Every structure is written in C-alpha cells, then in structure tokens.
DSSP file (Angstrom, degrees, kcal/mol; ACC not computed):
  #  RESIDUE AA STRUCTURE BP1 BP2  ACC     N-H-->O    O-->H-N    N-H-->O    O-->H-N    TCO  KAPPA ALPHA  PHI   PSI    X-CA   Y-CA   Z-CA
    1    1 A X              0   0    0      0, 0.0     3,-0.1     0, 0.0     0, 0.0   0.000 360.0 360.0 360.0 131.8   19.3   58.7   36.8
    2    2 A X    >>  +     0   0    0      1,-0.1     3,-1.0     2,-0.1     4,-0.5   0.382 360.0 100.4-113.6   1.5   22.5   60.8   36.5
    3    3 A X  T 34 S+     0   0    0      1,-0.3     3,-0.4     2,-0.1    -1,-0.1   0.880  90.6  37.3 -57.6 -41.7   24.3   59.6   39.7
    4    4 A X  T >4 S+     0   0    0      1,-0.2     3,-0.7     2,-0.1    -1,-0.3   0.458  89.1  94.5 -93.5  -0.9   26.5   57.1   37.8
    5    5 A X  T <4 S+     0   0    0     -3,-1.0    -1,-0.2     1,-0.3    -2,-0.1   0.859  99.5  28.5 -60.6 -35.2   27.2   59.2   34.7
    6    6 A X  T 3< S+     0   0    0     -4,-0.5    -1,-0.3    -3,-0.4    92,-0.2   0.332  87.2 128.6-107.9   7.0   30.4   60.7   36.1
    7    7 A X    <   -     0   0    0     -3,-0.7     2,-2.1     1,-0.1    85,-0.1  -0.443  65.7-123.2 -64.8 132.6   31.4   57.8   38.4
    8    8 A X        -     0   0    0     83,-0.2    -1,-0.1    -2,-0.2    87,-0.1  -0.445  36.4-175.5 -81.2  72.6   35.0   56.9   37.6
    9    9 A X        -     0   0    0     -2,-2.1    -5,-0.0    -5,-0.2     2,-0.0  -0.315  29.0-106.7 -62.3 149.0   34.6   53.2   36.7
   10   10 A X        -     0   0    0      1,-0.1     2,-0.6    62,-0.0    66,-0.2  -0.261  16.9-129.8 -71.1 166.2   37.8   51.3   36.0
   11   11 A X        -     0   0    0     64,-0.5    -1,-0.1    -2,-0.0     6,-0.0  -0.759  36.0-167.0-115.3  81.0   38.8   50.3   32.5
   12   12 A X        -     0   0    0     -2,-0.6    63,-0.1     1,-0.1     2,-0.1  -0.277  19.9-116.5 -72.5 153.6   39.6   46.7   33.0
   13   13 A X     >  -     0   0    0      1,-0.1     4,-2.7     4,-0.0     5,-0.2  -0.287  39.4 -98.5 -71.0 170.7   41.4   44.5   30.5
   14   14 A X  H  > S+     0   0    0      2,-0.2     4,-2.0     1,-0.2     5,-0.1   0.914 127.1  49.7 -60.6 -42.0   39.5   41.5   29.1
   15   15 A X  H  > S+     0   0    0      2,-0.2     4,-2.0     1,-0.2    -1,-0.2   0.922 112.1  47.4 -63.1 -43.8   41.1   39.2   31.7
   16   16 A X  H  > S+     0   0    0      1,-0.2     4,-2.6     2,-0.2    -2,-0.2   0.891 109.0  55.1 -64.0 -38.7   40.3   41.6   34.5
   17   17 A X  H  X S+     0   0    0     -4,-2.7     4,-2.6     1,-0.2    -1,-0.2   0.904 108.4  48.3 -60.4 -41.6   36.7   41.9   33.3
   18   18 A X  H  X S+     0   0    0     -4,-2.0     4,-2.7     2,-0.2    -1,-0.2   0.883 110.1  51.2 -68.0 -38.0   36.4   38.1   33.4
   19   19 A X  H  X S+     0   0    0     -4,-2.0     4,-2.3     2,-0.2    -2,-0.2   0.921 112.5  46.6 -64.5 -42.7   37.8   37.9   36.9
   20   20 A X  H  X S+     0   0    0     -4,-2.6     4,-2.4     2,-0.2    -2,-0.2   0.922 113.4  49.0 -63.5 -44.3   35.3   40.6   38.0
   21   21 A X  H  X S+     0   0    0     -4,-2.6     4,-2.7     2,-0.2    -2,-0.2   0.911 111.8  48.3 -62.7 -42.9   32.4   38.8   36.3
   22   22 A X  H  X S+     0   0    0     -4,-2.7     4,-2.3     2,-0.2    -1,-0.2   0.905 112.5  48.4 -64.7 -41.6   33.4   35.5   37.8
   23   23 A X  H  X S+     0   0    0     -4,-2.3     4,-2.0     2,-0.2    -2,-0.2   0.885 112.3  49.6 -66.0 -38.0   33.6   37.0   41.3
   24   24 A X  H  X S+     0   0    0     -4,-2.4     4,-2.4     2,-0.2    -2,-0.2   0.922 110.5  49.4 -65.5 -44.7   30.3   38.7   40.8
   25   25 A X  H  X S+     0   0    0     -4,-2.7     4,-2.8     1,-0.2    -2,-0.2   0.906 109.9  52.1 -60.7 -41.1   28.6   35.5   39.7
   26   26 A X  H  X S+     0   0    0     -4,-2.3     4,-2.6     2,-0.2     5,-0.2   0.904 108.7  50.4 -62.6 -41.9   30.1   33.7   42.7
   27   27 A X  H  X S+     0   0    0     -4,-2.0     4,-2.6     2,-0.2     5,-0.2   0.937 112.7  45.9 -61.0 -47.3   28.6   36.3   45.1
   28   28 A X  H  X S+     0   0    0     -4,-2.4     4,-3.0     2,-0.2     5,-0.2   0.921 113.2  50.0 -62.8 -44.2   25.2   36.0   43.5
   29   29 A X  H  X S+     0   0    0     -4,-2.8     4,-2.4     2,-0.2    -2,-0.2   0.930 113.2  45.6 -60.2 -46.5   25.3   32.2   43.6
   30   30 A X  H  X S+     0   0    0     -4,-2.6     4,-1.8     2,-0.2    -2,-0.2   0.913 115.2  46.4 -66.2 -42.7   26.3   32.1   47.2
   31   31 A X  H  X S+     0   0    0     -4,-2.6     4,-2.8    -5,-0.2     5,-0.2   0.931 112.9  49.6 -65.4 -44.4   23.7   34.7   48.3
   32   32 A X  H  X S+     0   0    0     -4,-3.0     4,-2.3     1,-0.2    -2,-0.2   0.898 109.6  52.6 -60.9 -39.7   21.0   33.0   46.3
   33   33 A X  H  < S+     0   0    0     -4,-2.4    -1,-0.2    -5,-0.2    -2,-0.2   0.863 112.5  44.7 -63.3 -35.9   21.9   29.7   47.9
   34   34 A X  H >< S+     0   0    0     -4,-1.8     3,-0.6     1,-0.2    -2,-0.2   0.891 114.3  48.9 -73.9 -40.4   21.7   31.2   51.3
   35   35 A X  H 3< S+     0   0    0     -4,-2.8    -2,-0.2     1,-0.2    13,-0.2   0.857 126.4  23.5 -67.8 -35.9   18.4   33.0   50.5
   36   36 A X  T 3< S+     0   0    0     -4,-2.3    -1,-0.2    -5,-0.2    -2,-0.1  -0.448  75.7 170.8-132.9  60.0   16.6   30.0   49.1
   37   37 A X    X   -     0   0    0     -3,-0.6     3,-1.1     1,-0.1    -3,-0.1  -0.445  42.4-101.4 -71.4 146.7   18.2   26.7   50.3
   38   38 A X  T 3  S+     0   0    0      1,-0.2    -1,-0.1    -2,-0.1     3,-0.1  -0.365 100.5  25.1 -66.5 144.5   16.3   23.6   49.5
   39   39 A X  T 3  S+     0   0    0      1,-0.3     2,-0.3    -3,-0.1    -1,-0.2   0.416  82.6 133.4  88.6  -1.5   14.1   22.0   52.1
   40   40 A X    <   -     0   0    0     -3,-1.1    -1,-0.3     1,-0.1     2,-0.0  -0.598  57.2-115.6 -82.8 144.7   13.4   25.1   54.3
   41   41 A X     >  -     0   0    0     -2,-0.3     4,-2.4     1,-0.1     5,-0.2  -0.291  26.5-109.1 -70.8 162.4    9.9   25.7   55.4
   42   42 A X  H  > S+     0   0    0      1,-0.2     4,-1.4     2,-0.2    -1,-0.1   0.878 120.9  53.6 -59.8 -38.2    8.1   28.8   54.2
   43   43 A X  H  4 S+     0   0    0      1,-0.2     4,-0.5     2,-0.2    -1,-0.2   0.905 110.2  45.9 -64.8 -41.4    8.3   30.3   57.7
   44   44 A X  H >4 S+     0   0    0      1,-0.2     3,-1.1     2,-0.2     4,-0.4   0.857 107.3  58.4 -69.9 -34.4   12.1   29.8   57.8
   45   45 A X  H >< S+     0   0    0     -4,-2.4     3,-1.4     1,-0.2    -1,-0.2   0.836  95.5  63.6 -63.9 -31.6   12.5   31.2   54.3
   46   46 A X  T 3< S+     0   0    0     -4,-1.4    -1,-0.2     1,-0.3    -2,-0.2   0.743  99.6  54.8 -65.9 -19.9   10.9   34.5   55.4
   47   47 A X  T <  S+     0   0    0     -3,-1.1     2,-1.5    -4,-0.5    -1,-0.3   0.584  86.3  90.0 -85.6 -10.7   13.8   34.9   57.8
   48   48 A X    <   +     0   0    0     -3,-1.4     2,-0.3    -4,-0.4    -1,-0.1  -0.657  57.9 143.8 -90.4  84.5   16.3   34.6   54.9
   49   49 A X     >  -     0   0    0     -2,-1.5     4,-2.5     1,-0.1     5,-0.2  -0.820  62.5-117.3-118.0 159.5   16.6   38.2   53.8
   50   50 A X  H  > S+     0   0    0     -2,-0.3     4,-3.0     2,-0.2     5,-0.2   0.876 117.0  56.2 -62.3 -36.1   19.6   40.1   52.5
   51   51 A X  H  > S+     0   0    0      1,-0.2     4,-2.0     2,-0.2    -1,-0.2   0.949 109.6  44.3 -60.2 -48.2   19.4   42.4   55.5
   52   52 A X  H  > S+     0   0    0      2,-0.2     4,-2.1     1,-0.2    -2,-0.2   0.901 113.4  51.6 -63.8 -40.0   19.6   39.4   57.9
   53   53 A X  H  X S+     0   0    0     -4,-2.5     4,-2.5     1,-0.2     5,-0.5   0.950 112.7  43.7 -60.8 -49.5   22.5   37.9   55.8
   54   54 A X  H  < S+     0   0    0     -4,-3.0    -1,-0.2     1,-0.2    -2,-0.2   0.775 112.0  53.7 -72.2 -24.6   24.5   41.1   55.9
   55   55 A X  H  < S+     0   0    0     -4,-2.0    -1,-0.2    -5,-0.2    -2,-0.2   0.865 111.9  45.7 -71.1 -36.0   23.8   41.6   59.6
   56   56 A X  H  < S-     0   0    0     -4,-2.1    -2,-0.2    -5,-0.2    -3,-0.2   0.883  88.2-166.2 -70.4 -40.1   25.1   38.1   60.2
   57   57 A X     <  -     0   0    0     -4,-2.5    -3,-0.1    -5,-0.2    -4,-0.1   0.933   9.5-159.6  51.1  58.3   28.1   38.6   58.0
   58   58 A X    >>  -     0   0    0     -5,-0.5     4,-1.9     1,-0.1     3,-0.7  -0.258  27.4-110.0 -63.9 156.9   29.2   35.0   57.8
   59   59 A X  H 3> S+     0   0    0      1,-0.3     4,-2.6     2,-0.2     5,-0.2   0.860 116.8  58.0 -58.7 -38.6   32.8   34.4   56.8
   60   60 A X  H 3> S+     0   0    0      1,-0.2     4,-2.2     2,-0.2    -1,-0.3   0.874 106.6  50.0 -61.4 -35.3   31.9   33.0   53.3
   61   61 A X  H <> S+     0   0    0     -3,-0.7     4,-2.2     2,-0.2    -1,-0.2   0.923 110.8  48.2 -68.4 -44.1   30.1   36.3   52.6
   62   62 A X  H  X S+     0   0    0     -4,-1.9     4,-2.4     1,-0.2    -2,-0.2   0.900 111.9  51.8 -60.3 -40.3   33.2   38.3   53.7
   63   63 A X  H  X S+     0   0    0     -4,-2.6     4,-2.2     2,-0.2    -2,-0.2   0.920 110.2  45.5 -65.2 -45.3   35.4   36.1   51.6
   64   64 A X  H  X S+     0   0    0     -4,-2.2     4,-2.0     1,-0.2    -1,-0.2   0.875 114.5  49.1 -69.8 -34.7   33.4   36.5   48.3
   65   65 A X  H  X S+     0   0    0     -4,-2.2     4,-3.0     2,-0.2    -1,-0.2   0.908 110.1  51.4 -67.7 -40.3   33.1   40.2   48.8
   66   66 A X  H  X S+     0   0    0     -4,-2.4     4,-2.7    -5,-0.2    -2,-0.2   0.915 109.4  50.6 -60.7 -43.0   36.9   40.5   49.5
   67   67 A X  H  X S+     0   0    0     -4,-2.2     4,-1.9     2,-0.2    -1,-0.2   0.917 112.8  45.7 -62.3 -43.7   37.6   38.5   46.3
   68   68 A X  H  X S+     0   0    0     -4,-2.0     4,-2.3     2,-0.2    -2,-0.2   0.925 112.5  51.1 -65.1 -44.7   35.3   40.8   44.3
   69   69 A X  H  X S+     0   0    0     -4,-3.0     4,-2.9     1,-0.2    -2,-0.2   0.921 109.7  50.2 -58.1 -44.4   36.8   43.9   45.9
   70   70 A X  H  X S+     0   0    0     -4,-2.7     4,-2.1     1,-0.2    -1,-0.2   0.879 109.3  51.5 -62.8 -38.3   40.3   42.7   45.0
   71   71 A X  H  X S+     0   0    0     -4,-1.9     4,-1.5     2,-0.2    -1,-0.2   0.904 112.8  44.9 -65.3 -41.1   39.3   42.1   41.4
   72   72 A X  H  X S+     0   0    0     -4,-2.3     4,-1.5     2,-0.2    -2,-0.2   0.912 111.2  52.6 -70.5 -42.0   37.9   45.6   41.1
   73   73 A X  H  X>S+     0   0    0     -4,-2.9     5,-2.7     1,-0.2     4,-0.8   0.896 107.5  53.0 -59.4 -39.5   40.9   47.2   42.8
   74   74 A X  H ><5S+     0   0    0     -4,-2.1     3,-0.5     1,-0.2    -1,-0.2   0.879 104.5  55.6 -62.5 -37.5   43.2   45.4   40.4
   75   75 A X  H 3<5S+     0   0    0     -4,-1.5   -64,-0.5     1,-0.3    -1,-0.2   0.829 108.7  47.3 -66.0 -30.9   41.2   46.8   37.5
   76   76 A X  H 3<5S-     0   0    0     -4,-1.5    -1,-0.3    -3,-0.2    -2,-0.2   0.645 116.2-119.0 -78.7 -15.3   41.9   50.3   38.9
   77   77 A X  T <<5 +     0   0    0     -4,-0.8     2,-0.3    -3,-0.5    -3,-0.2   0.730  68.5 138.2  81.5  23.2   45.5   49.4   39.2
   78   78 A X      < -     0   0    0     -5,-2.7    -1,-0.3    -6,-0.2     2,-0.1  -0.686  60.4 -97.6-105.3 156.2   45.4   49.9   43.0
   79   79 A X    >   -     0   0    0     -2,-0.3     3,-1.4     1,-0.1    -1,-0.1  -0.418  25.5-131.3 -69.3 142.1   46.8   47.9   45.9
   80   80 A X  T 3  S+     0   0    0      1,-0.3    -1,-0.1    -2,-0.1    -7,-0.1   0.667 104.9  61.8 -70.9 -15.4   44.4   45.5   47.5
   81   81 A X  T 3  S+     0   0    0    -11,-0.0    -1,-0.3     2,-0.0     2,-0.1   0.276  71.7 138.1 -93.1  11.2   45.5   46.8   51.0
   82   82 A X    <   -     0   0    0     -3,-1.4     2,-0.1     1,-0.1    -9,-0.0  -0.369  52.8-127.9 -60.4 127.5   44.2   50.3   50.2
   83   83 A X     >  -     0   0    0     -2,-0.1     4,-2.7     1,-0.1     5,-0.2  -0.375  21.5-107.2 -76.8 158.0   42.4   51.7   53.2
   84   84 A X  H  > S+     0   0    0      1,-0.2     4,-3.0     2,-0.2     5,-0.2   0.878 117.0  51.2 -55.3 -45.4   38.9   53.1   52.9
   85   85 A X  H  > S+     0   0    0      1,-0.2     4,-2.1     2,-0.2    -1,-0.2   0.917 113.8  44.5 -61.2 -42.8   39.9   56.8   53.3
   86   86 A X  H  > S+     0   0    0      2,-0.2     4,-2.3     1,-0.2    -1,-0.2   0.890 113.2  52.0 -67.8 -39.3   42.6   56.5   50.6
   87   87 A X  H  X S+     0   0    0     -4,-2.7     4,-2.4     2,-0.2    -2,-0.2   0.939 111.1  46.2 -61.7 -48.5   40.2   54.6   48.4
   88   88 A X  H  X S+     0   0    0     -4,-3.0     4,-2.5     1,-0.2    -1,-0.2   0.885 111.2  53.0 -63.1 -38.7   37.5   57.2   48.7
   89   89 A X  H  X S+     0   0    0     -4,-2.1     4,-2.5    -5,-0.2    -1,-0.2   0.907 110.2  47.7 -63.4 -41.2   40.1   60.0   48.1
   90   90 A X  H  X S+     0   0    0     -4,-2.3     4,-2.6     2,-0.2    -2,-0.2   0.910 111.9  49.3 -66.7 -41.5   41.2   58.3   44.9
   91   91 A X  H  X S+     0   0    0     -4,-2.4     4,-2.6     2,-0.2   -83,-0.2   0.910 112.1  48.6 -64.0 -41.0   37.7   57.8   43.7
   92   92 A X  H  X S+     0   0    0     -4,-2.5     4,-2.9     2,-0.2     5,-0.2   0.929 110.8  50.8 -63.2 -44.4   36.9   61.5   44.4
   93   93 A X  H  X S+     0   0    0     -4,-2.5     4,-1.4     1,-0.2    -2,-0.2   0.923 112.7  46.0 -59.4 -44.9   40.0   62.5   42.6
   94   94 A X  H  X S+     0   0    0     -4,-2.6     4,-0.6     1,-0.2    -1,-0.2   0.917 113.2  49.9 -63.1 -42.7   39.1   60.4   39.6
   95   95 A X  H >< S+     0   0    0     -4,-2.6     3,-1.0     1,-0.2    -2,-0.2   0.916 110.6  48.8 -64.1 -43.1   35.5   61.7   39.6
   96   96 A X  H 3< S+     0   0    0     -4,-2.9    -1,-0.2     1,-0.2    -2,-0.2   0.768 106.3  58.0 -68.4 -25.0   36.6   65.3   39.8
   97   97 A X  H 3< S+     0   0    0     -4,-1.4    -1,-0.2    -5,-0.2    -2,-0.2   0.605  89.9  94.9 -81.4 -10.4   39.0   64.9   36.9
   98   98 A X  S << S-     0   0    0     -3,-1.0     2,-0.1    -4,-0.6     3,-0.1  -0.424  86.8 -99.5 -79.9 155.4   36.2   63.7   34.6
   99   99 A X        -     0   0    0     -2,-0.1    -1,-0.1     1,-0.1    -2,-0.1  -0.450  48.9 -96.7 -67.7 144.6   34.4   66.0   32.2
  100  100 A X              0   0    0      1,-0.1    -1,-0.1    -2,-0.1    -4,-0.0  -0.330 360.0 360.0 -62.1 147.3   31.0   67.1   33.5
  101  101 A X              0   0    0    -99,-0.1    -1,-0.1    -3,-0.1    -2,-0.1   0.479 360.0 360.0 -71.7 360.0   28.1   65.0   32.2
C-alpha cells in the first residue's frame, strides 16, 4: 500500500506522542466497552457494531475523539479551532511539499 507513504504525519515531541497514545488508548477502551459490555445477551451484542455506535454519536464518543484530535493538532503545531477546510488545505500543502515516494 502506498497511500500513506507521502502522508504528512506530524513529528510530535515525546510528550506529545504520549498524549496522543493515551488519547488513542482511551478511545479504544471506550469503544471496546461499548461494543462488548458485560451481561448483554448474544442477540443484543449483535446490535453493538461500530457503525451503530458512530451513527448514534453519543457524547462520550465525541469527547474522546475531540481529545484525540486536539492532541494530534498540537503535534502539528496547529490551533485546535482549525476548521475542516483550513485543516485539509494545510494537510494538502504539507503533502505537496514532500518528496515523491
């Protein structure tokens, strides 16, 4: 796969890397807890899919994603209030400035 070879990943400091890792772990823990809560019947567990979770978009999910997004934006040195269009433009600019793979 060559899709990510030229993706402009940030170069986080060690502290930023740990914040990103902790936020990522928290997201996985929360999603896993939602997908497989103790005591649910097999029939109820079949309804616990990532698609259903992301369609529901509970506040805790939005919060953990926001925390992860903020950690990654900090690693890029960008403001956490950056709007999607500006974010995509910056990523494209970084990607275009990289050497071809």
